[in-house]
N, C-alpha and C positions, 0 to 999 in steps of 0.2 A: 504494500500500500504506500501511501504518501508519507514523506518524512515530516516530523514535527519541527516546526520553526517557531521559537518563542517570539511573542510580540516584543519588539525592541523597546517600546515605551514602558511596558510592564516590567521587563527585565531590568531596566535602568532605574526604575522608581525606588527611591529610598523608603524603606519600610521602618516606621518608628514603632518600637514595641509598645503595646498598650499597657496602661497601668490600671490595676483593679483596686477599687475602694468599696467600702460599704458606707452608704450615707445614712446616718441615723436620724437626721433632721435638717431642716433649713428654716432660717428665721430672718425676719426683717429687723428684729431687735438683737443687737450684739450681746447684751447681757444674758438673754435666753440661750443663745448658742454656747456661751462660755459656761453657763450653769449645766447644760447637758454634757458638755465636754468633761466637766468635773465629775459628774455622775458616772461617766464612762471611763474614768481614769484607770480602771483595771485593765483596759486595753491600752497598753503603753504607746500605741501609735495613733491615738485619737487626736485629731487636730481640728481647728476652725479655719476654714478657707473663705475668703471674702470674694464675692463676685458682684460686678456691677451690671444691672439690667436696666437700661435706660438711665433714669436719674436715681434709681433705687439701689441701695446696697443690700445684699443678702449674705447671710452667714451660714455656711454649710458645715455641719459637723460630720466629719468623715473619719473612718478607720482605714488606715492603709498608708502607702500602697501595699497590697498583698501579693504574694508570690504566685499563688495558684488559685484556680477556680474553686477547688475543693476547700481551700482556706477561707475564701470569700463566702462560700455556702455555709460553712460552720459559724463564721462571725454573724452572718445574717440570721441564722437560726437562733443563736444565742440572744441577739437583740430582739427579735420578734417574741421569743419566749419570755423576755424580761419586760414585755409590754410596749415595745417600740414598733407598733404595727405598720408604720409607714416607711420603715427602713427598706433600703433597696441597694442592689449591687449597681455600681457605676463603673463604666469602662471609659477611660480617657486616653 
């Protein structure tokens, strides 16, 4: 049959590895974000990340970056079981 020729544009594209996080919450009030981060201090990689959407700042409480999908699943399960029902896995 025919030979396989890779698409040169795809072959040359730089692939940035994705980072996995579990987002426990997002707040418009920075104090609320820091309070949740303190509650989650048993996760030694819980951080508050600020993002600007239009003129509004939001404060995301995330755990990570995590190394594997299985690790993200475990963290998500622990958060949901602890009552953080809106927690979600985020890939960036």
